[in-house]
C-alpha positions in Angstrom: 61.2 -12.9 -52.7 62.0 -10.9 -55.3 66.1 -11.5 -55.0 65.6 -15.3 -54.9 64.4 -15.7 -57.9 67.0 -13.2 -59.4 69.3 -16.2 -57.9 67.7 -19.1 -59.5 67.4 -17.1 -62.8 71.5 -16.3 -62.7 72.2 -20.2 -61.3 69.9 -21.6 -64.4 71.6 -19.3 -67.0 74.7 -20.3 -65.4 73.8 -23.9 -66.1 73.0 -23.6 -69.5 76.3 -21.9 -70.2 77.3 -24.8 -69.1 76.3 -27.1 -71.3 76.6 -25.2 -74.4 80.3 -25.4 -73.8 80.0 -28.8 -72.3 77.5 -30.2 -75.1 78.3 -34.0 -75.0 77.5 -34.3 -71.3 74.0 -33.1 -72.0 73.9 -35.7 -75.2 75.2 -38.1 -72.3 72.1 -37.2 -69.9 69.6 -36.9 -72.7 71.0 -40.5 -74.6 70.7 -42.9 -71.7 67.4 -42.0 -70.1 66.1 -41.2 -73.2 66.7 -44.8 -74.5 66.0 -46.5 -71.0 62.3 -45.1 -71.0 61.9 -45.2 -74.4 62.1 -49.4 -74.2 59.9 -49.2 -70.8 57.3 -47.4 -72.4 57.6 -49.3 -75.9 56.3 -52.4 -73.5 54.2 -50.3 -71.2 52.5 -49.3 -74.0 52.1 -52.6 -76.1 50.8 -53.8 -72.9 48.5 -51.2 -72.3 46.9 -51.6 -75.4 46.2 -54.9 -75.4 44.9 -54.8 -71.8 42.5 -52.2 -72.6 41.7 -52.6 -76.5 38.2 -53.5 -75.9 37.8 -50.0 -74.2 37.8 -48.8 -77.3 34.1 -50.3 -78.2 33.8 -52.5 -81.1 30.3 -51.1 -81.3 31.9 -47.2 -81.7 30.1 -46.1 -78.6 32.6 -43.5 -76.0 32.2 -45.3 -73.3 34.6 -48.1 -72.1 32.8 -51.7 -72.3 32.6 -53.7 -68.9 30.9 -56.9 -70.5 30.3 -58.6 -73.8 27.9 -61.0 -74.4 29.3 -63.5 -76.8 27.7 -66.9 -78.4 27.9 -70.4 -76.6 31.2 -72.1 -77.2 30.7 -73.9 -80.7 28.1 -71.3 -82.0 29.4 -68.7 -84.3 26.4 -66.0 -83.9 23.8 -65.4 -81.1 19.8 -64.8 -82.0 19.6 -60.7 -82.1 15.9 -61.3 -80.3 18.2 -61.3 -77.0 19.6 -57.7 -77.3 16.0 -57.0 -78.2 15.5 -58.9 -74.3 18.2 -57.0 -72.6 16.8 -53.7 -73.6 13.6 -54.4 -72.6 14.9 -54.9 -68.9 16.2 -52.0 -69.1 20.4 -52.6 -70.5 20.1 -49.4 -72.3 23.5 -49.6 -72.7 23.7 -52.6 -75.1 24.9 -52.2 -78.0 25.1 -54.8 -81.5 27.5 -56.2 -83.6 27.5 -58.0 -86.9 30.6 -59.2 -88.3 31.5 -61.0 -91.5 32.9 -61.5 -94.9 32.6 -60.3 -98.4 34.3 -61.6 -101.1 35.0 -59.6 -104.5 34.6 -60.6 -107.7 38.6 -61.9 -108.1 38.7 -63.5 -104.7 39.8 -60.8 -102.2 38.3 -60.4 -98.6 36.9 -57.3 -97.3 35.9 -57.6 -93.4 32.5 -55.6 -92.2 31.6 -55.1 -89.1 27.8 -54.1 -88.7 27.1 -51.4 -85.9 23.8 -49.3 -84.7 24.6 -45.8 -86.5 21.4 -44.5 -85.6 23.0 -43.5 -82.4 25.3 -41.2 -84.3 22.6 -39.6 -85.5 20.5 -39.0 -82.3 23.8 -38.0 -80.2 25.9 -36.6 -82.1 28.9 -36.7 -79.7 28.6 -40.6 -79.4 30.1 -40.5 -83.5 33.3 -42.2 -83.5 36.5 -39.8 -83.8 37.6 -40.9 -87.5 34.3 -40.1 -88.7 33.4 -37.1 -86.9 35.4 -35.1 -89.7 32.5 -37.3 -92.3 29.6 -35.9 -91.2 28.9 -32.3 -91.6 28.0 -30.7 -88.2 24.3 -31.4 -88.0 23.9 -33.6 -90.9 25.9 -36.7 -90.0 24.3 -38.4 -92.8 25.6 -35.9 -95.7 28.4 -38.5 -96.3 27.5 -41.9 -94.1 23.9 -43.2 -95.0 22.8 -46.2 -94.1 23.7 -48.2 -96.8 27.0 -46.5 -97.1 30.2 -48.9 -96.1 33.3 -47.1 -94.9 36.5 -49.1 -95.8 40.1 -48.0 -95.0 41.9 -46.5 -98.1 44.9 -49.0 -97.4 42.2 -51.9 -98.8 41.3 -49.5 -101.8 43.2 -52.0 -104.0 41.5 -54.2 -103.3 37.7 -52.6 -104.6 39.1 -50.6 -107.4 41.2 -52.0 -110.1 44.5 -50.1 -111.5 42.1 -48.8 -114.4 39.7 -47.4 -111.5 37.1 -49.4 -112.2 34.5 -50.8 -109.4 34.9 -54.3 -108.5 32.0 -55.3 -107.6 30.8 -57.6 -104.3 29.8 -61.4 -105.1 26.4 -62.4 -103.2 24.8 -65.7 -102.7 21.5 -63.9 -103.0 19.8 -60.8 -104.8 21.7 -58.2 -103.4 22.4 -54.5 -105.0 25.9 -53.2 -104.4 26.7 -51.1 -101.6 27.9 -47.4 -101.5 31.8 -47.5 -101.0 33.6 -44.9 -99.2 37.2 -44.8 -98.1 38.1 -42.7 -95.2 41.7 -43.3 -93.4 42.3 -44.8 -89.7 38.6 -46.8 -89.9 41.0 -50.0 -89.6 40.7 -53.8 -90.3 37.0 -53.9 -90.3 34.9 -52.2 -92.6 32.3 -50.0 -91.2 28.5 -50.1 -91.8 24.6 -49.7 -90.4 23.7 -53.1 -88.6 21.2 -53.3 -90.9 22.8 -53.1 -93.9 25.1 -55.4 -92.6 22.4 -58.2 -92.0 21.3 -57.5 -95.5 25.0 -58.2 -96.9 25.9 -61.3 -95.1 22.6 -62.4 -95.5 22.5 -63.0 -90.8 18.6 -63.8 -90.6 18.6 -61.0 -87.6 21.6 -62.9 -85.7 24.7 -61.2 -83.8 28.4 -61.5 -83.5 28.2 -59.6 -80.5 26.8 -57.8 -78.1 28.9 -55.0 -76.1 27.3 -54.0 -72.4 29.0 -50.5 -70.6 28.8 -49.7 -67.3 27.4 -52.9 -66.0 27.3 -53.3 -62.2 27.5 -56.4 -60.0 24.0 -56.5 -59.7 23.0 -55.8 -63.4 25.5 -58.4 -64.7 23.5 -61.4 -62.5 20.2 -60.2 -64.2 22.1 -60.5 -66.9 22.8 -63.7 -66.4 19.6 -65.4 -65.8 18.2 -63.6 -69.0 20.9 -65.1 -71.2 21.3 -68.6 -69.7 20.8 -71.2 -72.5 21.3 -68.9 -74.9 24.6 -67.2 -74.8 27.7 -66.6 -72.3 28.3 -63.1 -70.5 32.1 -62.5 -70.4 33.4 -59.3 -68.6 36.0 -57.7 -71.2 38.8 -58.4 -68.6 38.2 -62.2 -68.0 38.1 -63.2 -71.9 41.2 -65.9 -72.5 43.5 -63.2 -73.8 43.6 -61.1 -70.7 44.0 -63.9 -68.4 46.4 -66.0 -70.6 49.0 -63.1 -71.9 49.8 -61.9 -68.4 52.8 -63.6 -68.0 53.5 -62.4 -71.4 53.7 -58.9 -70.7 54.9 -59.9 -67.9 58.3 -60.8 -68.3 58.7 -58.5 -71.6 58.2 -55.4 -69.0 60.8 -56.9 -66.8 63.0 -56.9 -69.4 62.4 -53.3 -70.7 63.2 -52.4 -66.5 66.5 -54.1 -67.1 66.9 -52.0 -70.0 66.5 -48.8 -68.3 68.6 -49.9 -65.4 71.6 -50.8 -68.3 70.7 -47.3 -70.0 70.9 -45.1 -66.6 74.7 -45.7 -66.8 74.8 -43.6 -69.7 73.4 -41.0 -67.4 75.5 -41.4 -64.8 78.7 -40.9 -66.4 77.3 -37.1 -67.3 76.0 -36.4 -63.9 79.8 -37.5 -61.9 81.5 -35.7 -64.8 79.0 -32.5 -64.1 79.2 -32.6 -60.3 82.9 -32.5 -60.3 83.2 -29.8 -63.3 80.9 -27.6 -61.6 81.6 -28.4 -57.8 83.7 -25.3 -58.4 81.5 -23.0 -59.5 78.6 -23.5 -57.4 81.1 -22.9 -54.4 82.1 -19.5 -56.0 78.3 -18.6 -57.1 77.7 -19.2 -53.4 80.5 -17.2 -52.2 79.2 -14.4 -54.5 76.2 -14.0 -52.4 74.0 -17.1 -54.1 71.8 -19.2 -50.9 71.7 -22.5 -51.0 68.1 -22.5 -51.3 68.2 -20.7 -54.3 71.3 -23.0 -55.9 69.1 -26.3 -54.4 65.5 -24.7 -56.2 67.6 -24.4 -59.6 69.0 -27.6 -59.0 65.7 -28.9 -58.9 64.7 -27.6 -61.9 66.9 -28.5 -64.1 66.6 -31.8 -62.9 62.5 -31.3 -63.2 63.4 -30.6 -66.9 66.0 -33.0 -67.6 63.2 -35.6 -67.0 60.4 -34.4 -68.7 62.6 -33.4 -71.8 64.4 -37.3 -71.6 60.7 -38.6 -70.8 59.3 -36.4 -74.2 62.2 -37.9 -76.4 61.7 -41.7 -74.4 58.0 -41.8 -75.0 58.3 -41.2 -79.1 61.4 -43.4 -79.0 59.5 -45.3 -77.7 56.1 -45.0 -80.0 58.5 -45.9 -82.5 59.6 -49.2 -81.3 55.9 -50.1 -80.2 54.8 -49.6 -83.8 58.1 -51.6 -85.1 57.5 -54.6 -83.0 53.7 -54.6 -83.2 53.4 -57.0 -85.8 55.6 -59.5 -84.1 53.6 -58.8 -80.7 50.4 -59.4 -82.8 51.2 -62.5 -84.0 52.3 -63.8 -81.0 49.3 -62.8 -79.1 47.0 -64.2 -82.7 48.6 -67.4 -82.3 49.1 -68.2 -78.6 47.0 -65.9 -76.6 44.1 -65.8 -78.6 43.7 -62.6 -79.3 40.9 -61.5 -81.9 41.6 -58.4 -82.3 44.7 -56.5 -84.4 46.8 -54.7 -81.8 47.2 -51.0 -82.6 49.8 -48.8 -81.0 48.3 -45.4 -80.5 50.1 -42.3 -78.4 49.7 -42.5 -74.5 50.5 -39.4 -72.5 50.2 -41.7 -69.3 53.6 -43.1 -70.6 55.4 -39.8 -70.7 54.4 -39.4 -67.4 55.5 -42.5 -66.1 59.1 -41.8 -68.0 58.8 -38.2 -66.3 58.3 -40.1 -62.7 61.2 -42.8 -63.4 63.8 -40.3 -64.7 63.2 -38.3 -61.5 63.8 -40.9 -59.5 67.1 -42.4 -61.0 68.5 -38.4 -60.9 67.6 -38.1 -57.5 68.9 -41.5 -56.7 71.8 -40.8 -58.5 72.7 -37.4 -56.8 72.3 -38.9 -53.7 75.2 -41.3 -54.3 77.8 -38.6 -55.1 77.4 -36.6 -51.8 79.7 -36.7 -49.5 77.8 -37.8 -46.8 77.0 -40.7 -48.8 80.6 -41.5 -49.3 81.6 -41.3 -46.2 78.9 -44.1 -44.8 79.5 -46.0 -48.3 81.2 -48.7 -46.4 78.1 -49.4 -43.8 75.6 -48.9 -46.5 77.4 -51.1 -48.7 77.9 -54.1 -45.9 74.0 -53.7 -45.2 73.0 -54.1 -48.6 74.6 -57.2 -49.0 73.5 -58.6 -45.9 69.9 -58.0 -46.9 70.7 -59.2 -50.3 72.0 -62.2 -49.2 69.3 -63.1 -47.0 66.8 -62.2 -49.8 68.4 -64.7 -52.0 68.5 -67.2 -50.1 64.9 -66.8 -49.0 63.9 -66.7 -52.7 65.7 -69.7 -54.2 63.7 -71.7 -51.4 59.9 -70.0 -51.0 59.4 -68.7 -54.3 56.8 -69.4 -56.0 54.8 -65.8 -57.2 56.1 -64.0 -60.6 57.0 -61.4 -58.5 59.2 -63.1 -56.4 61.1 -64.9 -59.3 61.8 -61.7 -60.8 63.1 -60.5 -57.4 65.1 -63.3 -57.0 66.9 -62.8 -60.7 67.1 -59.0 -59.2 68.8 -60.2 -56.3 71.3 -62.2 -57.8 72.5 -59.3 -60.1 72.8 -56.7 -57.4 74.9 -59.3 -55.5 77.5 -59.6 -58.2 77.0 -55.5 -58.8 78.2 -55.0 -55.0 80.7 -58.0 -55.5 82.7 -57.1 -58.3 83.8 -53.4 -57.3 84.9 -54.6 -54.3 87.0 -57.3 -56.4 88.1 -55.0 -58.6 89.5 -53.0 -55.5 90.6 -55.5 -54.0 93.0 -56.3 -57.1 94.4 -53.3 -57.9 95.6 -52.8 -54.9 97.5 -56.4 -54.6 101.5 -55.1 -54.0 103.2 -55.5 -57.6 106.7 -55.2 -58.1 107.0 -53.5 -61.8 110.3 -52.7 -62.9 108.8 -51.6 -66.5 108.3 -48.0 -66.1 105.2 -48.0 -68.0 103.6 -50.5 -67.0 104.3 -48.1 -63.5 102.7 -45.8 -65.0 99.8 -48.1 -66.1 98.8 -49.6 -62.6 99.1 -46.2 -61.2 96.6 -44.8 -63.8 94.1 -47.6 -63.6 94.3 -46.7 -59.4 93.4 -43.4 -60.1 90.9 -44.0 -62.3 89.1 -46.8 -60.0 85.8 -44.8 -59.6 85.4 -44.8 -63.4 86.3 -48.1 -64.5 83.8 -49.0 -61.4 80.7 -47.6 -64.1 82.2 -49.3 -66.8 82.4 -52.8 -65.4 78.8 -52.6 -63.7 77.4 -51.1 -66.8 79.0 -54.4 -69.2 78.0 -56.6 -66.1 74.2 -55.9 -65.9 74.5 -56.5 -69.7 76.4 -59.2 -70.6 74.8 -61.1 -67.8 71.1 -60.3 -68.6 72.0 -61.1 -72.3 73.8 -64.4 -71.6 71.1 -65.4 -69.7 68.3 -64.4 -72.4 70.5 -66.5 -74.5 70.6 -69.6 -72.5 66.8 -69.7 -71.8 66.0 -68.8 -75.7 68.5 -71.8 -76.4 66.8 -73.8 -73.5 63.3 -73.4 -75.1 64.6 -73.9 -78.3 66.2 -77.5 -77.8 63.6 -78.7 -75.6 60.5 -77.4 -78.1 62.8 -79.1 -80.8 62.8 -82.7 -79.0 59.6 -82.0 -77.7 58.2 -81.3 -81.8 60.1 -84.7 -82.7 58.4 -87.3 -80.3 54.7 -85.4 -80.8 55.0 -84.3 -84.1 55.5 -88.3 -85.0 53.3 -88.7 -87.2 54.6 -89.2 -91.3 51.3 -87.5 -93.0 48.8 -84.9 -91.2 45.4 -84.3 -93.6 43.8 -81.4 -91.9 40.3 -81.6 -92.8 37.4 -79.7 -91.9 35.1 -82.9 -91.2 35.3 -86.2 -90.4 34.7 -88.8 -93.0 34.0 -92.6 -92.3 34.6 -93.9 -95.8 38.0 -92.1 -95.9 38.6 -93.6 -92.6 37.6 -97.3 -93.6 39.6 -96.8 -96.9 43.0 -95.4 -94.8 42.9 -98.7 -92.1 42.4 -100.9 -94.8 45.8 -99.9 -96.4 48.3 -102.3 -95.7 50.8 -99.3 -95.7 49.1 -97.4 -92.9 50.6 -98.7 -89.3 48.3 -95.9 -87.9 45.7 -93.6 -87.9 44.6 -91.1 -85.8 42.1 -88.3 -85.5 42.5 -85.2 -83.2 39.1 -83.5 -81.4 39.2 -80.5 -79.6 36.9 -78.8 -76.6 37.1 -75.4 -75.6 35.8 -74.5 -72.0 36.7 -73.9 -68.6 37.9 -75.4 -65.3 36.9 -72.9 -62.7 37.5 -69.6 -63.9 40.7 -71.1 -66.2 40.4 -71.3 -70.1 40.8 -75.1 -70.9 41.1 -77.3 -73.9 39.9 -81.2 -73.6 41.2 -82.9 -76.5 41.7 -86.4 -77.8 43.9 -88.5 -80.6 41.9 -91.9 -80.3 39.7 -95.2 -78.4 42.6 -96.5 -76.6 46.2 -95.8 -75.6 47.6 -96.8 -78.7 47.0 -93.4 -80.0 48.7 -91.2 -77.2 52.1 -92.7 -77.6 53.6 -89.5 -79.0 52.8 -88.2 -75.8 55.8 -87.3 -73.4 54.8 -88.2 -69.8 56.9 -85.6 -67.1 57.3 -89.2 -65.4 59.1 -90.8 -68.5 56.5 -93.6 -68.3 54.4 -94.2 -71.2 51.0 -93.7 -71.6 48.8 -97.2 -71.0 45.1 -98.0 -70.9 45.4 -97.6 -66.6 45.7 -93.7 -67.6 42.0 -93.6 -68.6 40.5 -96.1 -66.0 37.9 -94.8 -63.7 37.5 -91.5 -65.7 40.9 -91.0 -66.0 42.5 -88.0 -68.0 45.6 -86.6 -68.5 46.5 -83.1 -67.5 49.4 -80.9 -69.0 52.1 -79.7 -67.0 51.1 -76.6 -66.6 48.3 -77.2 -64.8 50.1 -79.0 -62.0 52.6 -76.3 -62.0 51.1 -72.6 -62.8 47.3 -74.0 -61.6 48.0 -76.0 -58.8 46.4 -79.5 -60.1 47.0 -82.1 -58.0 47.3 -85.8 -59.1 44.0 -88.1 -58.4 41.9 -84.7 -58.6 38.5 -84.8 -59.9 38.5 -81.7 -62.5 34.8 -80.3 -63.9 35.1 -78.9 -67.4 32.7 -76.7 -68.2 31.4 -75.6 -72.0 28.3 -74.2 -71.7 25.6 -75.9 -69.8 27.3 -79.2 -70.1 29.9 -80.5 -67.5 33.1 -83.2 -67.9 34.4 -84.8 -65.3 37.6 -86.7 -64.9 40.5 -88.0 -62.2 43.9 -86.6 -62.8 45.9 -89.6 -63.7 49.4 -88.1 -65.1 50.8 -85.0 -66.6 52.4 -84.7 -69.8 54.4 -81.5 -71.2 53.1 -79.3 -73.4 55.1 -76.9 -74.3 53.7 -73.7 -75.9 50.3 -73.5 -74.6 50.0 -70.8 -72.3 46.6 -72.4 -70.9 45.2 -76.1 -68.9 44.8 -78.9 -71.4 43.3 -82.7 -70.7 43.5 -85.3 -72.4 40.8 -88.3 -72.6 39.5 -90.8 -74.8 37.9 -90.4 -78.1 34.8 -92.8 -76.8 34.2 -90.7 -73.4 34.4 -87.3 -75.1 32.1 -88.4 -78.0 29.6 -89.8 -75.3 29.7 -86.6 -72.9 27.7 -84.4 -75.4 30.6 -81.7 -76.0 30.7 -79.8 -79.0 34.1 -80.5 -80.3 35.8 -79.4 -83.5 37.6 -82.1 -85.6 41.0 -81.2 -86.8 41.7 -83.6 -89.0 43.4 -86.9 -88.9 47.7 -87.9 -88.0 48.5 -91.3 -90.6 51.7 -93.0 -89.5 52.9 -94.9 -92.7 54.7 -98.2 -92.6 58.6 -97.9 -92.8 58.3 -99.6 -96.2 56.4 -96.7 -97.9 57.7 -93.2 -98.3 55.6 -89.9 -97.6 55.9 -88.8 -101.4 54.3 -92.6 -102.7 51.5 -92.2 -100.2 50.6 -88.9 -101.2 50.4 -89.6 -104.6 47.7 -92.5 -103.6 45.7 -90.0 -101.5 45.9 -87.4 -104.3 44.8 -89.9 -107.0 43.1 -93.0 -105.8 40.9 -90.6 -102.8 41.0 -87.8 -104.6 42.1 -85.4 -101.7 43.3 -82.0 -102.1 46.9 -82.1 -102.6 46.8 -78.6 -100.3 45.0 -80.5 -97.3 48.3 -82.9 -97.5 50.7 -81.8 -94.9 54.2 -83.6 -94.8 55.8 -84.1 -91.2 58.8 -81.8 -92.0 56.3 -79.0 -93.6 54.0 -78.9 -90.0 56.7 -79.4 -87.6 57.9 -76.0 -89.4 54.6 -74.2 -88.8 54.7 -75.3 -85.3 58.3 -74.6 -85.0 58.3 -71.2 -86.5 54.9 -70.3 -84.6 56.6 -71.1 -80.8 59.2 -68.9 -82.0 57.3 -66.4 -82.3 57.2 -66.2 -78.5 60.9 -65.1 -78.3 60.8 -62.4 -81.0 60.1 -59.7 -79.0 62.2 -60.2 -76.2 65.5 -60.9 -78.5 64.8 -57.7 -80.1 64.9 -56.1 -76.7 67.8 -58.1 -75.6 69.5 -56.8 -78.7 68.4 -53.0 -77.3 70.3 -53.6 -74.5 73.0 -55.4 -75.6 73.3 -52.3 -77.7 72.7 -49.3 -75.2 75.3 -51.4 -72.6 78.2 -51.5 -75.7 77.3 -47.4 -75.9 77.9 -47.3 -72.2 81.0 -48.7 -72.5 82.3 -46.6 -75.1 81.3 -43.9 -73.0 83.4 -45.0 -70.0 86.4 -45.8 -71.8 86.8 -42.6 -73.7 85.9 -40.2 -71.5 88.5 -41.9 -69.0 90.9 -41.4 -72.2 89.9 -37.9 -72.3 90.9 -37.8 -68.6 94.1 -39.4 -69.6 95.0 -37.4 -72.1 96.8 -34.7 -70.7 99.0 -37.4 -68.8 99.2 -39.3 -72.4 100.7 -35.4 -74.0 103.6 -35.8 -71.4 104.3 -39.7 -71.8 104.8 -38.6 -75.8 106.9 -36.0 -75.2 109.2 -37.9 -73.0 109.8 -40.1 -76.0 107.0 -43.0 -75.7 106.1 -44.4 -79.1 103.0 -44.5 -80.3 102.8 -48.1 -80.6 104.0 -48.6 -76.7 101.3 -46.0 -75.8 98.7 -48.1 -77.9 100.0 -51.1 -75.9 99.4 -49.7 -72.6 95.8 -48.6 -74.0 95.0 -52.1 -75.1 97.1 -54.0 -71.7 94.3 -51.5 -69.9 91.1 -52.3 -72.1 91.5 -55.6 -71.9 92.2 -55.6 -68.9 88.9 -54.1 -67.8 86.9 -56.7 -70.7 88.4 -59.9 -69.1 87.7 -59.0 -65.6 83.8 -58.1 -66.6 83.8 -61.5 -68.5 85.0 -63.1 -65.8 82.1 -62.1 -63.9 79.4 -61.1 -66.4 79.7 -65.0 -68.2 79.5 -66.8 -64.9 76.7 -64.1 -63.9 74.6 -64.8 -67.2 74.7 -68.7 -66.7 73.4 -68.4 -62.9 70.8 -65.5 -64.6 69.9 -68.3 -67.0 69.5 -71.2 -64.5 67.0 -68.9 -62.8 65.1 -68.2 -65.3 64.5 -71.6 -66.2 64.3 -72.9 -62.7 61.7 -71.0 -61.5 60.8 -67.7 -63.9 59.4 -69.9 -66.9 57.4 -72.4 -64.3 56.0 -70.0 -62.5 54.9 -67.8 -64.9 54.8 -70.4 -67.7 54.2 -73.6 -66.1 57.0 -75.0 -68.9 60.2 -77.2 -67.8 63.1 -76.3 -69.6 66.2 -78.6 -69.1 69.6 -76.3 -69.1 71.5 -75.7 -72.8 73.9 -73.3 -73.7 74.7 -72.1 -76.5 78.3 -71.3 -77.0 78.1 -70.0 -80.3 76.0 -66.4 -78.9 77.8 -66.5 -76.1 81.3 -66.4 -78.2 79.8 -63.7 -80.8 78.7 -61.4 -77.9 82.0 -61.7 -76.1 83.6 -61.0 -79.2 82.0 -58.1 -80.0 82.7 -57.0 -76.6 86.3 -57.3 -77.0 85.8 -55.4 -80.6 84.0 -52.0 -79.0 87.0 -52.4 -76.5 89.9 -51.9 -78.9 88.4 -49.2 -81.0 88.2 -47.2 -77.5 91.5 -48.4 -76.9 93.1 -47.5 -80.6 91.0 -44.2 -80.9 92.6 -41.8 -78.1 96.0 -43.0 -79.2 95.5 -41.8 -83.1 93.9 -38.2 -81.5 97.1 -37.9 -79.9 99.1 -39.0 -82.6 97.0 -36.0 -84.9 97.8 -33.4 -82.4 101.4 -33.8 -82.4 101.3 -34.3 -85.9 99.4 -30.7 -85.9 101.9 -29.3 -83.0 105.2 -30.4 -85.7 103.8 -28.9 -89.1 
């Protein structure tokens, strides 16, 4: 045992000495896997933070939240007696929360949150971590009293002027000013006792919501009966956000996994060069007496250490990337997926474990791929994998109906190209050529010699460039489709986002000769089954629905609304399985609305189900509806500017409430574009990693060619001739890669549009190619390749100049 330990120490010391002599190999190890795991852990961290945001209770208790008692749809608060009733029936883990806003004298808002602070006094271990330092041990009220308002330090400028004078709050009732204390890490909501928050907000015993911890199914059934008709009980993991945002994070995770695969090619070069450089060294150590077990154990320790190091660095990089993307992700989640809390990224040790497991697995796969036994069986493995991939691709293209299957289709398509491209390169290089120029003969023979090294560079850039083109196709197609959709759907000239209906205003506008059409927008929220659903109306007859684009291409007619007919969005059919003619029951609180689906319409950007019915039916249903305003379509003889002046001067409408068509479209477009901000950022990261992989592959190839270039230089080959040869070799690699990467990207784009987007989001998007972005990507690739071809020749020229001097 002692002898084995000594052998392991000796081999590890030798490996450390090897890395000291070759620091760039270690840098490639660390860079490749760190970059890959950084992308993956960044998205995993954002996803995990979003999914478990309610485990960190708003009521500031340590127990994770399992259920939430929320107000009925259409109500902002619940009666405080509900909390007392739950407590009386044994629900001791029920935590009330009251939220609201206070306004200062200079018009600044401070969001406050009232919680049950008595639990901190009676149970010191329940005190939030960010408050534990404030409260003295055994004296929790030393700094925090029941009349204290704890505010995050970032909001200090809102409450204190430049002269450090306190800015007081405005209250509609008689109320003394609260005691303000600033603290780091409080968050967006200022914290105070719930009783004091009730006084400040004049809530009169009402609550915003109640959080319940560790609720069993039996207890949930009892609580639901107690809340019947008074409030709604929702599982923390079944809120609208959790249901709607799954596809968003699933696609981001798949893209991050692709980035990890691309980054792994950086480390693949390092592993290959390390094994070839240390093969003789390990053989000598074995001949000198080191056992195979000792060498194998030392290699395992090395792999584990490198995997852990790259996982730590990758998680740190992922933490930085996640914080850089969190603002854009928050904007998307709040705007489209109804996130009701700000997403805050925190350090997660789980991501370190995830990165470690993936890196270790990738190291093992790469090492196995370099063994002689694998090389001997490579042809058999190739044909076996090719048959399996082809069969899977055919089956998935015919029967894919889940998100995993759709992304598996894209993966199989990519693997098919990865398998075939190296074989095509080998076949191309082994075509017999009769070359008379000796330099071209050398170039052809040199390319054959370094065939395996070229495989790595080509496959790396093939995967990255293909995926980048595929994502560009998807983003461009969505943008073009969305623009065409908005052009028709937002067809009114002026929008008036008023808070309440105004019958007098409606009469004035309808009587005006320049108003061609006046429609209103009502919307109710509820559920169909377990899916969040919106029920909306634009007017009392089919004339008000002509801006709706039906999937069949027909116009909306009154026939669609006869016999309790309603229109459902495309997502309902594709993602949720709603069929034409099916009767749906829309549930809101205790109210039910039944309608028969008579057609489907395009509804891009909306992740949930949506139904359209006539305004008359909607009002008669008894559902609580929110009025969003009026849309005015003008006659051709009147301009928007002229009619806006009429609205302001004659009807006394605030100019800030008048939104012209173009401004409304730009707001809607920017909201939908936020969906792809993170996708574009990740795509940029992946392309940057691929270019780095291409650089390392070409530069390592040039390093192996340096001795041969020196010989050619000494034989009289000029610098210009060597540069031309390197450019020809590099241009051939780039051209060969582009010939396969562009078709791969186009096929990936079609797969994303035909399978991933409909299955994940329920949107049918038509193919559109961004030629400008495609050319820019290929031009960037060419410029990087030219630089990689020039650098070794420049280095050789400098060496020759030094030798002459």
